[in-house]
N, C-alpha and C positions, 0 to 999 in steps of 0.2 A: 356353615351356611354357604350355599353355593351362589353363584353370580345371578341366577334367575330369581332366587329368594330375596336377595339384596335389592335387585331392581323392583320387584313387587312391593317390598317394604318401603322403598323410597317413594314410589308412586302413591301408596297409601298415606304416608306421612305428609306428602305435598298436598294431597286431596283434603285431608283434615285441616291443614294449615289454611288453605284457601277458604274452606267452610267457616272456620273460626273467624277469620278476617271479615268475611261477608256478614256474619251475624253481629259481630261487634261494631261494624261500621253502620249498621241499621239504626243504632241507638244515637240519635241526634241530640245535641244540647239545645237549651233554650235559644230561641232566636227566630229569624225569618225562615220561610220555606214551608210553613204549614197552612192550615185552613182556619185557625182560630183568630179571634180578635179581641181587643179591649177598647172600651170607649168610655167617655165621661163628659162632664161639663164644668168649665171654670166659671166661678162667680166671684166678682170683685167687690170688696168693701173699701170705700175710699174715705179716709179719716183726715181731720185737720192736722197741722204740724205737731201739735202736742198730744195727739191721739186721745182726745177727750170728747170729740164730737164727730159722729158719723155723718159725713157729707152726702153720701149716696151709695147705692148698690146697683150693679149692672152686670150683664153677661160679659165675660172676659174675652172680647174680640182681639184677635191678633196676638195672643199670648203664646209663648213658646213652651211646649210640653215635651219632656224627654223620657225615653224608656231605656232601662238597663236590662240586658239579657243575662239571666243566671247570676253568676258570681262576678261578672265583669266589673272592672274598676271604673271604666268610662262608659258613657251612654252609647247606645248602639244606633239610635235613630232620634229624630226630632220632628215634631209636627207643630204647625201653627193653628191655633183655634180659628173656627169660622166666625161669621158675624153673630152667631148665637152662643159663642163660647164653647162649642162642641169640638171634640177631637176623637180620632180613632186610629189605632195601630192595627193593621191587618196582617194576615199571612204569618201568624205566629205558630210555633210548635209547642208541644207539651213542655212544661218546665216552670221555673220560678222567675218572676219578673218584678221590677220596680218601675213605677212611673213618678216623675217629680216635676215640680214647677217652682220657680222662685217667687217668694212673697216678700214684699217690702214693709216690714212692720217693726217698729222700734219699741221694744219692751223696756221695762224699767232697767236702767243701767246697761242696756245693750243697744247696739246700733247696727245698721246695715241690713242686708238681705238675709232671709232665712229660707229654708227649703221645706216645702210640703211633699212628703213622700207617702205613696200608696203601694204596698206590697200585695201581690197576688200570685196565684198559681193556676196554670192551665193544666187540667187533667184529662180532657177529652179533645180529640182531634179537631172538632168543629165548634168548640165551645166559644160563647160570646160572654165576656166578663164585663159587667156594668160597674164602674167605679162610682157612679152617682155624681153628685155635685161636690166639687172641691173648691173651698173658699180660700181666696188669697187676699192680702191686705196691701193697700197703697196709701200714700199720703199726698 
């Protein structure tokens, strides 16, 4: 192999390396940067201290709602619900997600907060996912 052939081979290898890098970097993980969104509404049931009587129900205003991108361990963003209990996370890419909110319900022999989790997947670039009404409990 002469010097010119080695030079041409090196240029070709570099070109394919750059193309491979560009193609692989186009595949983005779940998270912000897209045009999709997810939305829903928080509904609160308020119980007495022994959880035997339902005192009332109402839209969950000022509740914190969290989103986890893909397989992340920690949440990626947090929204606070509006006066009507509604929330929306915008600018999401294709991928798997989890939305969660804390619920304060003491079941038999259990105490403290629990977590209500809704899993979903965005498959289309401009998809709008409706999680519907999510009920949480308070005392």
